[in-house]
C-alpha positions as CSV (number, residue, x, y, z in Angstrom):
1,N,-5.6,-8.2,21.6
2,R,-7.6,-7.1,24.8
3,L,-10.7,-6.1,22.7
4,G,-10.9,-9.6,21.3
5,Q,-11.3,-10.8,24.8
6,V,-14.4,-8.7,25.6
7,D,-17.8,-7.8,24.3
8,F,-18.3,-4.0,24.2
9,E,-21.0,-1.4,23.5
10,S,-18.7,1.4,21.8
11,I,-15.3,2.9,21.8
12,K,-14.4,6.6,22.0
13,I,-11.1,7.7,20.6
14,V,-10.0,11.4,21.4
15,G,-7.0,12.8,19.7
16,H,-4.8,15.8,21.3
17,T,-2.0,17.9,20.3
18,D,0.6,20.1,21.8
19,P,-0.1,23.8,22.1
20,T,2.4,24.8,19.3
21,G,0.9,25.9,16.1
22,A,-2.4,27.6,15.3
23,S,-5.5,26.4,17.2
24,A,-7.6,25.5,14.1
25,A,-4.7,23.3,12.7
26,N,-4.4,21.6,16.1
27,D,-8.0,20.9,16.0
28,R,-7.7,19.2,12.5
29,L,-4.5,17.4,13.5
30,S,-6.0,15.9,16.7
31,V,-9.2,14.6,14.6
32,R,-6.8,13.1,12.0
33,R,-4.9,11.3,15.1
34,A,-8.1,9.9,16.4
35,E,-9.2,8.8,12.7
36,A,-5.9,7.0,12.2
37,V,-6.5,4.9,15.3
38,K,-10.0,4.3,14.2
39,R,-8.7,3.0,10.8
40,Y,-6.2,0.7,12.5
41,L,-8.8,-0.8,14.8
42,V,-11.3,-1.2,12.0
43,G,-8.4,-2.9,10.1
44,K,-7.9,-5.3,13.0
45,G,-11.7,-6.3,12.7
46,V,-13.4,-3.9,15.3
47,P,-16.8,-2.6,13.8
48,A,-16.5,0.8,12.6
49,N,-20.1,1.7,13.8
50,K,-19.1,1.0,17.2
51,I,-16.2,3.7,17.3
52,K,-16.7,7.4,17.7
53,T,-13.8,9.8,17.1
54,E,-13.1,13.3,18.5
55,G,-10.4,15.8,18.4
56,Q,-9.6,18.2,21.5
57,G,-6.7,20.1,19.9
58,S,-4.5,21.3,22.6
59,R,-7.3,22.1,25.1
60,K,-6.4,19.3,27.5
61,P,-2.7,19.3,28.0
62,V,-0.8,16.9,30.4
63,V,2.3,19.0,30.4
64,A,2.2,22.4,31.9
65,Q,3.1,25.1,29.1
66,K,5.5,27.0,31.6
67,E,7.6,23.9,31.8
68,C,8.2,23.8,28.1
69,A,7.4,27.3,26.4
70,K,11.1,28.9,27.1
71,L,13.1,25.7,25.8
72,A,14.9,25.7,22.6
73,K,13.1,24.3,19.7
74,A,14.4,20.6,19.8
75,K,13.9,20.5,23.6
76,K,10.5,22.1,23.5
77,A,9.3,19.4,21.0
78,A,10.5,16.8,23.2
79,C,9.0,18.4,26.4
80,Y,5.6,18.8,24.8
81,Q,5.6,15.0,23.4
82,P,3.1,13.8,26.3
83,D,0.5,16.3,24.9
84,R,0.6,14.5,21.4
85,R,-1.4,11.6,22.3
86,V,-4.8,9.5,21.7
87,E,-6.9,8.3,24.4
88,I,-9.2,5.3,24.0
89,E,-12.1,4.6,26.1
90,V,-14.0,1.3,26.0
91,N,-17.6,1.5,27.1
92,G,-19.9,-1.3,28.3
93,A,-17.2,-4.0,28.2
94,T,-17.8,-7.5,29.7
95,K,-15.6,-10.4,29.5
96,R,-16.3,-12.8,26.5
97,A,-17.6,-16.0,27.3
98,A,-15.4,-18.9,26.5
99,A,-16.2,-20.8,23.2
100,K,-17.8,-24.2,23.6
């Protein structure tokens, strides 16, 4: 809804994962996560050529690993949840002029 209210130059979508699992698998998962958001936005009418996707794997966590690492499996998964995310950056956005 908010994208429909602005004109913009580009959108950057960055996928992230938690640190569990192999690094290469996390890299692939983070790219798939970003691509899923791109498909959703394109399905809502956002031009695909204005969207760039990227995967960061687990390289930019928001949770300190020491907080979660020693927890039991279920609690560890919940602790790391904030790291499993997608960040969306809209560049060159200006408020769309009202239709006449």
